Every structure is written in C-alpha cells, then in structure tokens.
N, C-alpha and C positions, 0 to 999 in steps of 0.2 A: 504494500499500499504506500502510495506517494502522498504526503500531506503538503499542504501550502506553507510557505515560510512568511515571516513578517515583511520581507522585501517583496515578495510576489504580490501580496495583498496591497501594499503601499503603491505598487507599480499599476495594479488594476484601478485603484482609487484615483490616482493622477490621471490615468487615461480617461476615466468617466468624467472628471472634471473638465478635461480639455475638450471632450466631445459635447457634453451637456451643460457645462457651466456649474457654478457654486462656489461656495466658500472653502478655500483650502485650510488644511489643518486637522490634526487628530485632537479630538476633544478629550480622550482619555485612553493613554497607552495601556493601562491595566486592563480595561475592558476589551480593548482590541486584541491583546495577547490572550486574554481568557477565551475569546471567540475563536481565535485561530487554533488554539490548543484543544478545545472541547472535543472535536471528533476523535482525538487520541485517548481519551479518558477511559480509565479502567478501575475496577474494584476487585480486590482478592484475586488478581490475575486474569480477570475477565473483562473484555471490552464491554463498555456501557452501550456502545453503538456497533454491533457486530457485523452489520451489513454496509456496504458502500452507500446504499440509500439512506440509511439512518445516520451515518457520517456526514453526508451531504446536507441532510436535514438539521443536523446539529450545527454545522457550519453556517449555513444560511439564517437559521433561527437566531443564532447568537450575534452574528454580524448586524442583523436588522434590529433585534430587540435592545442590544447593548448601546446602540447608537454611538459608536467610538469616534466617529468623524463629525466634523463641523456640518458637513454637507455630503449628500450623495451616498447615504448609507444603504439604502435598497438596491441602487445601481450597483454599487461596490460588492454588495452581499451576493447578488445574483450572478455577476460575471465572475467573481471569485469562485463561487460554487461551480460554475460550468468549467472553469479552468481546473479545478480539482477533479471533477468527473473526467474531463478530457485527459488529464494526466494518468488516469486509472483506466483508460480504455473505452470511455463512453462519451457520447455526444447527445446533448439535449435538443429535442426537436419540438419547437413551440413558436407560435406567432408572437410578435411584439406584443399584441394586445394580451394574449395569454399570459406572457411573463410579467407584464405590469399588473394585471389582476392578481396574479399569484403572489407576487411581492407585497402588495397592499393587503391582501388577505392575511398574510403572515403576520404583518405588523398590527392590523386592526381587529382581525377576528381571532386572534391567539390560537392559530392552528396546532394541533398536536404534532408532536415529531412524527408519529406514524402517518398522519395524513400528508405531511410534507414529503416524507419518504415515498409514499404511495405515488404522489405526483411525479417525482423525479423518475421513479421506475417506469411509469407509464408513458412518460414523455422523453425517454432516452433510448438510444440504440447503441450497439457495439460498434466500435470504429474498425 
C-alpha cells in the first residue's frame, strides 16, 4: 500500500488554488498531519481501515472535516484521495457534478465511512 506524504498533499493543494483560486495557507498542520496519517491507523496490530476503499474514505473524510487549509479543503481532499487511489492501481470515474455533490455531502451530511467507501468502490476501476 502506498500512502500520501505531506508534500504530495501540499502539492495537490497548491495546484487546486492555482486552478480554482482561494486563500493560500495551512490553517492547522496538526489537523493536516492527522488527516494524512489516518488511513494508516491500526489497533492491536490490526488496521482500522483494512480495505483500500476504507482507507480512501478515511483520508477524504479527515481532509474535509478537519479543514486544515485556509481554503480549498474539499477540492484538495478529493484530488488527494484520487491520487492515493491512482498510486494504488485505481482510477475514479465520475462526472464533475457527481464529485462536487459527493464532497459536499461528506461535509454537510456527515456520511459514514462505509458510505464513502462504497461510493469510491462503485466509482472506481482498475488501472
């Protein structure tokens, strides 16, 4: 399993701001680090997120809900998670409208990780 680094997520964030605009800056590095590390979490030697879909769900959920950046949190969260999945052999296939609705639902509707994981699984294909 290949996980994202802080530098990779920061690069995605920078690109999102260049494309879509917004205020630069990290609001809270502790929350950013926590979000990036969450997919790796384990207890008593067992992964808390044993599938790639749950790991992707944990990543996007934490990046959106932690709001570590001054702006562009949902965009950065989604595209960072797409990069994570691509690095591990999957590609997300969804329209721009589906992506926006999905990210907003995670933020506002407090989707469960299993619901988020199910969305990624149903909208992904092997590379």
